[in-house]
N, C-alpha and C positions, 0 to 999 in steps of 0.2 A: 504493500500500500504506500509506504513511504517513498519507494522508488518511483511509483507512478506519479505521485505528487511532484517529485523533483522533475520527472520527465515533462509533466504538464507545464511547469513553470519555465523550463528550458524552451519548450515549443512556443509558449505564449509571449515570452519576454521580447523577442525581436518585433513581434506585431505591436506590443504595447509601446515599445520605444519608438517605432515608426509612427504610430498614431500620435504619440506625445510630441514628436518633432514637427509633424504636420500641424498639430494644434498650435504650437508656438509660432510656426511660420504664418499661418492664416490669421492668427490673433483675433479670435471671435470678440474679445472685449473691445476691439478698436484701437488698442495701444500696443505698440511693440517698442521695447527699449534695447538699444545696443550701446555697449560701453567699450571704449578703447583706453587702456591704461598705457601711458607712455613707455615705449620699449617692448611692449608685449604684442604678440600676434593676435589678430582679430579676423574672423571670417568675413567681416563687412568693411572695416575701416583699414586702409592701407597706411603705411608709414609716411612721415612727412618728407617731402622732397623740395628742392635738390639737396643732396647729402652735404654739400659744402656749406650750406647755410644753417645746418643743425649739428648738434653734437649730443652724445649720450654720456654724461659724467658717470663715474662709478657710484652705484647706488646699492644699499644693503636692504632696504625695506620697500615693499610695494607701495606702502602709504606715502613714501617720500620720492618715488620714482618720477622722473621728468625728462623731457627732451628740451634742450636749450636752443631757442631760436636766436640766431646771431646775424642773420641776413634778411633781406627784404626783396620780394615776399617769399613765403613758403606755401606749399600746396599739399593737400591730401585728397585722395579719391575714396568714394564710398560705393561699394557694390550693393545696389538697392535690393531689398527683399523681393521675392517673386510676387508676393501679394501686392495689390494696388492700394496704396495709401494716399490720402489727400494732402497731408502736410507733414513736414519734419521740422522739429525744433532742435537746435544745436546748442548744447551747453558745454562750456569750457571751464576747467579749473586751472588756474595759472598763478604765477607770481610775476610782477612787472618791476623791472629795475628802472623806474622813472622814465619810461618811454612815453612821450606825450599822448600818442593815440595808438590803440590796438583795435583793429576791425576784422570782422569775419565776412566773407562773401561767397556766394555760389555762382558758378558759371551759368549764364543765361543765354549767351550767344557765342558759340564756338568760332564762328567766322570772324567776328570782330574782337574776340577774346574779352568780352564784356562781362563783368561780375557785378552782382547786386550786393553792394557792401552794406553791412550793418555795424553799429557801434558795439564794442565790447567794453572798452574803457577809454575815457578822455580825461587825462589828468589836468589839462588846461582848464576845463570846466570845474573839476572837483577842487582844485587848489586856487581858483580865482578869489580875489578879495573884493570883487565888485558886489554890489547889492544883489541878492538872489531872491527870486520869487518863483515858486513852483505851482503848477496847476496840473495835477495828475503826472503824466510823463513829460510834460512840457516845462522847460526851464527858461526863465528870462534873467539874464545878467545885465545890470545897469551900472555903467561907470559912475554916473552922477549920484546914485543912491536915492532916486526919487521914490522907489518902491511902488511904482504903479502896478496894477494887476496885469496879467497876461491879456485878459479880455480888453481892458482899456488901451493897452499898447497896440494891440492888433487893430483896434478901431481907427487909429491914426498914426501908423508907424513912420519913423524917419528912415526911409529906405536907404538913403545915401550914407547913413551912419550905422547901418545894421549889418551884422554878420550872422549867418545861420550855420547850424550843424545838424545834419539828419532831420531837417525840417523844411517843408515846402509851404511857402506862403500862398494862400488862396486869394491873392490880390493881383489882379491882372495889370500888366504893364501897358500904359497908354501914352501916346504922344499926341497931345491936342493939336499941335501945329505941324504934324507930319505931312510931307508932300511926297508923292510918288516920284520915282526917278525920271520917268518919262521917256526912257530909251533903253535899249538892251546893252548892258555892259558885258563885254567879252573878256574873260580871264583865261589867258593861256598859261598853263602851269604844268606841274607834274606831281600831283599829290598821290602818295603811295598808300594803298590799303584803306582801312576803315577811317572815315571822317564823318563828322556831323557839324552842321552850322545852324545858327539861329537867324531868322529873318522876320520882317514885319510886313503885315498886309493891311491896307486900308483903301477900300474902294478901287481895287485893281485886281488883275488876274495874276495868280502866282504862275510864273513861267520859268522854265529851266530846260536848257538844251545841254546835254552832257555828251562828251566824247571821251571814251576810255580805251585803254589798251590792256590786253591780257598778254604779258610778256613771257609766260611759260618758262620761268627760271627754276621752279620747284615742281616736284611730282605732285599729282593730284588735281582734282577738279577745282575750277575757280568760278564759282557761282557769284553773281552780282545781284544785290537787292537794293533798290532805292525806295525809301519810305518818307512820307511827310506826316508829321504829327501836329495836332492842334494843342491848345493850351490845356486841355483835359487829358493829354497824352494818348489821344485816340488817333489811330491811323486813318488819315483821310485820302491817302494815295499809297499804292504799293505796286511796284513792277519788279518781276524777277527775270533775270537773264541766265539761262543755263550756260554751262561751260562751252567753249568753242570747239569741243571734241578733241582738243589736244591736251592730254593729261601728262605729257612727258615733260622733261626739262631741256628741250632742244632750243630754247630761247628764240623761238619764232614768234614774232609780234603779230597779233590780230587786233584790228580796231572795230569798235562797236559804238552805238549811240542810243540814247534814251531821251525822249522829249516829254515834258510835263506841261499841261495847261489846266489850271484849276480856277474857274471863275466863281464869283459869288461867295467867296469865303468871308466869314465874319471877321471884323477887325480884331487883330491880336498878333501875338508872337507865334511863329510856327518854327518847327525844328525839322530840318532836312537831313536824313541819314543816308550816307553813301557807304554801303556795306560791301566789302570785298576783301579777298586775301592779299598777301604781300605781293602777289603777281599782278594785281590790278593797279594801273596808273591812271588817275583822272587827269586827262590832258587839257580839255577845254570845258569851262563852265560859263555859259551865256545866260544871263538872267536880267529881267527888267526890274527886279527888286532893288531898293536902295541899299539894304543891308545884307551882308554875308559875313557873320562873325562865327568863326570856327570855335568849337568848344573843347578846351583843355589840351588840345594837341594839334600840331600840324607836322606832317611828314613830307618834306620836299624831297622827292625821290630823285635818284640819279637818272640821267637821260642818255648816258653813253650808249651809242649803237642804235638809238631809237629816234632821237630828235636832233637837236642842233648842239648837243653836248651840254655840259654844266652851264648854268646861267645864274645871274645874280637875282636876288629877290629882297623885297622889303616886307616886314611884318609889323603891324601895329597891335600892341597888346596891353592889357591892364593886369596881366599876371605878374606876380612879384617874386615867385620862387621858381626859377626855370631850370630845366635839365636839357642838355644838348648831347646828341649822340650821332655818330656816323657809322655806316656799315662798311665803308671802303676807304682806302688810303687817299683816293681822289677827293674825299670829303674833308680831309684835314685842312683847316683854314683858320683865319682870325675873324671873328664876328664882332661887330660893334653894336653896343646897346647904349643909346643916348651918348654916342661918341666915346664910350668906355669899351676897352677891348676884352674879348673873351677868346682864349686860344683853345681851339679844338685840335689837340696835339697828337691824338692817336685815334684809331678806330675801335669800335666795340667797347667803349668806356663812357659812362655818363659824366658829363662835366656840368657841375651845378653852379648857378649864379643867382644871387639875390639882388633885386632892384630896390634901392633904399629911398626912392623918391615917389611921391604920390602921382596919380594920373596915368595917362597912357604913354608907353615907351615905344620908341622906334628901334626895331632890330634890323640891322643892315647885314645881309647874308651874301657874301660875294660869289659863292659857287654851289649853292644848294647841296643835295645829297646829305640832308641833315634832318634828324627828328627832334622836334622841340615839344616838350611837355611841361605842364605847370597849370595849376587851377586858374582858369580865367578865359578870356575870349581873345581871338586872334583874327586879324583881317589883313588881306593882301593890299589894301589901299586905305588911306585915312578916312575917306568918306564912306567906306563900306563897314566901318566899325560901329557897333553899338553894344551896350550892356543892359539887357532887360532884367537880369537876375541880381539879387542881393549878393554881397560878398560871402564866399564860403570859407568857414573857419578851417584851416589846415594846421598841421603839426608845427609849422614854422611861420604862421601868420604874424606879421608885425602890426599889431592893432593901432599903434601910434601913427605909423606911416599910412595905414589904410584909413585913418580917421574914424575908427569904429568906436561907438559909445554904447552899443547894445549887442547882445548875443542871444539869439533864440535857438534852442536846441530841443530835439526830441531825444531824451536820454534818461536812462536809469543807471545809477552807479552800481558796479559789482559789489557783492556782499561777501564777507569772510565766511569760509566754511572749512573747519578743521585745518587751519593753517594755510589754506589756499583762498584765492579770490575766485568767485563764481559769478558769471553773468546771471542776472535775475531772470526768472521766467517771464517772458513778455513777447509781444508780437514782433519785436525788433529782430529776434533770431529765429523766427518761424518762416519757412519757405514752402511755397506750393511745389509739390513733387513734380507735377506735370511740366512746370516751367524750368526745372533744373535737370530733369532726366535726359540723359544722352541716348543716342541710338543703340549703344551697347549695353544699356540697362544700368549704367553707373551715373554718379554725379561727382562733380569736381568742385572742391572748395579752396579758398585762398585765405591765408592769415597775413594781413598787411600790417607792418609796423614801420611806417615811414620815418626816416631819419635814424634808423637803428644802425646804419653804417658808421655812425659817429662813435661807436664803441659800446653801445648798450646791449641788453638782452632781455628776453622774456622766457620764463620757464613754463612749459606746458605740461600739466600733470595728467589730465583726463579729458577725453571728449565723450560726451553722452548724446546720442541721437534718440529722440522720441518720435516715432512715427505714429500718426493719428488718422483714423477714419471712423465712420459710423460703425457701432457694434452690430453684430449679426446674431441671429438665433442659432440654436443647436442644429435645426433642420437646414438652415442656410449653410452652416459649416459642413454638414454632410454632403450637400450639393457641390460645394467647392472641392471637397475631398474626392468626390466621384470624378470630377473633371481632371484631377491630377493623376488618377490611377489609369494606366494604359489598358488594363483589362476590365475596368468598370467594377461597380459593386451593386 
């Protein structure tokens, strides 16, 4: 009898284990939690990369284990569960060695390498001595200490003296005396890869004629997407162009065009997104709009072998903290910013420069082949520049130079948990799974610590993913179980 009981349990144990694993995977409760402890293996969360930006110090206890982030940025990928979940919340436990800003982001557009960044910690806000008023998760910092309420401030904000962090103002930008350009401005340039620019429409047709090249320098398809967004971030135009059928790296250049005509648009600011891989060069932009202010970056690509060689360009920008980088030795040059020189002395290295004067600066670029990044707007001519957005608070914002007297932030400070800091449970770190899921069933995340190259570090102890969906009944669970069994039940 005893032998039969043992045999019964031996037979039923694999089925019980299988059933239990399926139960965990399907998660009838609607919640599935996955934990990655630094340095340990996980079936879902992969180690942080690239390896040269992280290190694993000697550790004796799991409760103290951590991976040290010493470069910017680092990435980790997540193999998503087979079950369809609606959202995933990402929790971090960490220590911060006085790095001003730590942010977490999920990849939402692989073509443009765009991440949806969320705040984890902002020491600038936490350690500010300005007057602070809180309204839920909204923080208002006031240099003058007037202690007005968030509601009263938003009723009549001083936009030219305001900086925001993780906060979108629902106050539309308007120019009462705006006049349409009245003709088509043709810009011949060589913008490489993904770009977006802001423009303004009032009693006119939004028109744009694009000519671009697929230079086929790298393997893979080079799809192009052009979108126009309104002030509600709704797509009012979209056109996709498939690859030119050349997915090799034979460096054969093919030219294409896209034309946009959008009449009867309501007055306001519109954002035009030019999405393409690094093989896409935007050669001609012809528009009848007065403004064309590029957002946060301009990549003036090399033209060797395709147009008339490298050429000079001027950029007008209100960005204060700039980074310059060239991909080729031909791009080594001396750039002037308001007559001050910046030497781009080598390729594949970011050269940083801070502008210490208020207002718009002129960047004189003698031979292009240069990528310029920095929070702000950029225009290829002075009359095409405008800034419809409030100043964005960054890790190295000089509030005196910028003339900022107020900061509005959507932010909740991390809380201490067993010797580590943990970001609080909030919508700030919750992502829609459908928006971040890649074709291979994974998701890619970024940890951004801008300025960490100055010698700082962040120790990451734990990553916790909480997947959520509507709970299901036992009978619905059985139905999902049946779909997973090849032989049926």
